[in-house]
C-alpha positions in Angstrom: 16.8 -123.5 -50.8 19.8 -125.6 -49.8 21.4 -124.7 -46.3 24.7 -126.2 -45.5 26.0 -127.8 -42.9 28.3 -125.6 -41.1 31.4 -127.9 -39.1 34.1 -127.2 -36.7 36.9 -130.5 -37.0 39.0 -130.1 -33.4 41.9 -132.6 -33.5 43.5 -133.6 -30.0 46.8 -135.0 -29.7 47.3 -137.5 -26.5 50.1 -136.8 -24.5 51.9 -140.2 -25.5 52.4 -139.2 -29.2 52.2 -143.1 -30.3 48.6 -143.0 -30.0 46.3 -141.9 -32.9 44.8 -138.1 -32.8 41.6 -137.8 -31.5 39.1 -135.9 -34.0 35.7 -134.2 -32.8 33.2 -132.6 -35.1 30.6 -130.0 -34.0 28.1 -129.7 -36.8 25.4 -127.1 -37.3 23.0 -126.2 -39.9 24.1 -122.4 -41.6 21.0 -120.4 -42.1 22.4 -117.4 -43.6 25.4 -114.4 -43.0 26.1 -111.2 -44.0 29.8 -109.7 -44.3 31.2 -106.0 -44.1 34.5 -106.5 -43.5 35.6 -102.3 -43.9 32.9 -101.5 -41.1 34.7 -103.1 -38.3 38.2 -103.4 -37.0 38.1 -107.0 -37.0 36.2 -107.4 -40.3 39.0 -109.5 -41.8 42.2 -111.4 -42.0 42.6 -112.5 -46.1 41.5 -116.4 -45.0 38.7 -116.7 -43.6 34.7 -114.7 -43.3 34.0 -112.9 -40.4 30.7 -112.5 -40.8 28.7 -109.5 -39.3 25.6 -111.3 -39.0 25.3 -115.3 -38.7 22.6 -117.5 -38.0 22.3 -121.1 -37.9 20.6 -124.1 -36.2 21.2 -127.4 -34.8 20.2 -129.5 -31.7 20.8 -127.6 -28.4 23.6 -129.7 -27.1 25.1 -129.6 -30.7 24.9 -125.7 -31.2 26.1 -125.2 -27.9 29.0 -127.1 -28.2 29.4 -125.6 -31.6 29.3 -121.9 -30.4 31.6 -122.8 -27.4 34.4 -123.5 -29.9 33.4 -120.7 -32.5 33.2 -118.3 -30.1 37.1 -119.7 -28.7 38.0 -118.7 -32.2 38.0 -122.0 -34.3 37.2 -122.0 -37.8 34.5 -123.5 -39.4 33.8 -125.0 -42.7 30.6 -125.0 -44.9 30.3 -125.7 -49.2 33.9 -124.3 -49.2 33.7 -121.2 -47.3 35.5 -120.7 -44.0 34.1 -118.8 -40.9 35.9 -117.4 -38.2 34.7 -115.4 -35.2 37.6 -113.4 -33.4 38.0 -113.9 -29.4 37.7 -110.3 -28.9 34.5 -109.8 -31.9 31.6 -107.3 -30.5 29.2 -109.1 -31.4 26.2 -110.2 -29.4 24.8 -113.8 -29.2 21.0 -114.8 -29.0 19.8 -118.5 -28.5 16.2 -119.0 -29.2 14.7 -122.8 -28.5 12.3 -124.0 -31.1 10.9 -127.2 -30.5 14.2 -129.6 -30.2 16.5 -127.4 -32.0 17.9 -124.1 -30.7 18.8 -121.4 -33.3 21.7 -119.1 -33.1 22.2 -115.4 -33.9 25.5 -113.6 -33.9 26.1 -109.8 -34.8 27.2 -106.7 -34.1 25.1 -104.5 -32.2 26.6 -101.3 -33.9 25.5 -101.8 -37.1 22.2 -103.6 -36.9 20.5 -101.9 -33.4 17.6 -99.3 -34.3 18.8 -97.5 -31.2 22.9 -96.7 -31.0 24.6 -97.2 -28.1 26.3 -94.2 -28.2 26.1 -91.0 -30.2 27.9 -91.9 -33.3 30.8 -90.0 -35.4 29.0 -90.6 -39.0 25.6 -92.4 -39.7 26.4 -96.1 -40.1 24.2 -99.1 -40.2 23.0 -102.1 -41.8 19.0 -102.6 -43.2 17.3 -105.9 -43.2 14.1 -105.8 -41.7 12.1 -109.1 -41.9 9.7 -109.8 -44.5 6.9 -110.5 -41.8 6.9 -107.2 -40.3 6.8 -105.5 -43.9 4.1 -107.0 -45.3 2.3 -106.4 -41.9 2.8 -102.7 -42.1 2.3 -102.8 -46.0 -1.4 -104.2 -45.3 -2.1 -101.3 -43.2 -0.6 -99.1 -45.4 -2.4 -100.5 -48.7 -5.4 -97.9 -48.7 -3.5 -94.8 -48.4 -0.4 -96.4 -50.6 -1.9 -98.6 -52.9 1.5 -100.5 -54.7 3.7 -98.4 -53.2 2.8 -99.9 -49.4 5.5 -102.4 -49.3 8.2 -99.4 -49.7 6.5 -96.9 -47.6 7.0 -99.5 -44.6 10.3 -100.0 -45.4 10.9 -96.3 -45.8 9.1 -95.5 -41.9 11.7 -97.9 -40.3 14.4 -96.7 -42.5 14.0 -93.1 -41.7 13.7 -94.2 -38.0 17.5 -95.5 -38.0 18.7 -91.8 -39.6 16.1 -90.1 -37.3 18.3 -92.1 -34.2 22.2 -91.4 -35.8 21.5 -87.8 -37.0 20.4 -84.6 -34.4 18.8 -83.2 -37.4 14.7 -83.1 -37.2 13.2 -85.4 -40.0 9.6 -84.0 -41.1 7.0 -86.4 -39.7 5.5 -87.5 -42.4 5.1 -91.1 -43.9 5.1 -89.6 -47.7 8.3 -88.0 -46.7 9.6 -90.8 -45.6 9.2 -92.5 -48.7 10.6 -89.9 -50.6 13.4 -89.8 -49.0 13.9 -93.6 -48.6 13.6 -93.5 -52.4 15.9 -90.7 -53.1 18.5 -92.7 -50.7 18.4 -95.7 -52.7 19.9 -93.5 -55.8 22.6 -91.8 -53.7 26.8 -93.3 -53.6 26.4 -93.7 -49.8 23.5 -96.2 -49.8 24.8 -100.0 -51.0 23.0 -103.1 -51.8 24.8 -106.3 -51.0 26.9 -107.4 -54.1 30.5 -107.7 -55.9 31.3 -104.3 -56.0 29.9 -103.4 -52.5 31.5 -103.0 -49.3 28.6 -105.7 -48.3 27.9 -109.3 -49.0 25.3 -111.4 -47.7 24.1 -115.6 -48.5 20.7 -117.2 -48.0 19.5 -113.7 -45.4 16.1 -113.8 -47.7 15.4 -117.3 -47.1 16.0 -116.4 -43.6 12.9 -114.1 -43.8 14.7 -111.1 -44.0 14.6 -108.2 -46.7 17.5 -108.2 -48.9 20.3 -106.0 -46.9 20.9 -102.3 -47.5 24.3 -100.5 -46.3 24.3 -97.0 -45.3 27.1 -95.3 -44.6 27.6 -91.4 -44.9 29.0 -88.0 -42.8 26.5 -85.9 -40.8 27.6 -82.9 -43.4 26.5 -85.4 -46.4 23.5 -86.4 -44.8 22.7 -82.9 -43.7 22.8 -81.5 -47.3 21.1 -84.1 -48.7 17.9 -83.9 -46.1 17.7 -79.8 -46.3 17.4 -80.7 -50.2 14.3 -83.1 -49.5 13.0 -81.1 -47.0 12.9 -77.8 -48.8 11.3 -79.2 -51.9 8.9 -81.0 -49.4 7.8 -77.6 -47.9 7.7 -75.8 -51.6 5.1 -78.7 -52.6 3.1 -78.1 -48.7 2.6 -74.6 -49.5 1.9 -74.4 -53.4 -1.3 -77.2 -52.1 -1.9 -75.2 -49.1 -1.3 -78.0 -46.6 1.6 -76.6 -44.6 2.0 -78.5 -41.4 4.5 -78.6 -38.2 5.8 -81.9 -37.5 4.9 -82.9 -33.9 7.8 -83.3 -31.7 9.4 -86.5 -30.4 11.9 -89.1 -32.3 10.1 -91.0 -35.0 8.9 -94.5 -33.8 9.5 -93.7 -30.2 8.6 -97.2 -28.6 10.9 -99.7 -30.4 10.8 -103.5 -29.4 14.2 -104.1 -27.2 17.4 -104.3 -30.2 18.4 -108.0 -29.4 14.8 -109.3 -30.4 15.2 -107.5 -33.7 17.7 -110.1 -34.9 16.0 -113.1 -33.7 14.5 -113.5 -37.1 10.8 -112.3 -34.7 11.3 -108.8 -35.9 9.0 -106.0 -34.5 9.8 -102.3 -34.0 6.1 -100.7 -33.0 
């Protein structure tokens, strides 16, 4: 996988106009990015990519200089693409040292955090857990779920995102979560990244993350969806004489602090 250079070119003109213009370049390696223009107010200006999530790496000194210029609103270029981070963009910035390199991740908390900061007016999030986390959870679920173990791991976390954004109780049964996750993938309010989607991405899976999935729906639509699935679940439980009461409490009640989830070192439980 080729990771392109991401470069900011800054020209400084001397007070004496007869002197040549001084050019400085700040370069890092672009790992990947996600765009979701319609999901935030400053998402697009029509000429540059304004990422909802972006990750890049470089030397510590070079990365910090690049980030300072990037956050100041200067454009950066990579493989013909132009990137821009508006000064008022509500991104969270994370920096992680690895040897002599510095990894930087910038993202929109409202779209990527498991825990929403406020009570949301609708259900909107971008779902892209790390592959290592899915593999780790799937291994623990393999005995009960067999070849469905990876989807069961995804389903547990996907359902937790829904649970945090909806006041409705969700059945606390992983097999129900798997049914819910797979049913949601067939709904028009769940989109994978693509040319016809509000979500696009490059090299996210090469960063060790699952392919991003956008979920956006109203509380009313989700309520109808959840009622149908829950009714079907309890009908099956009654027929098999296995009816149970779901325990109280939120799903995945003790997640890691949200900023760690986007640091390519994700864990939620």
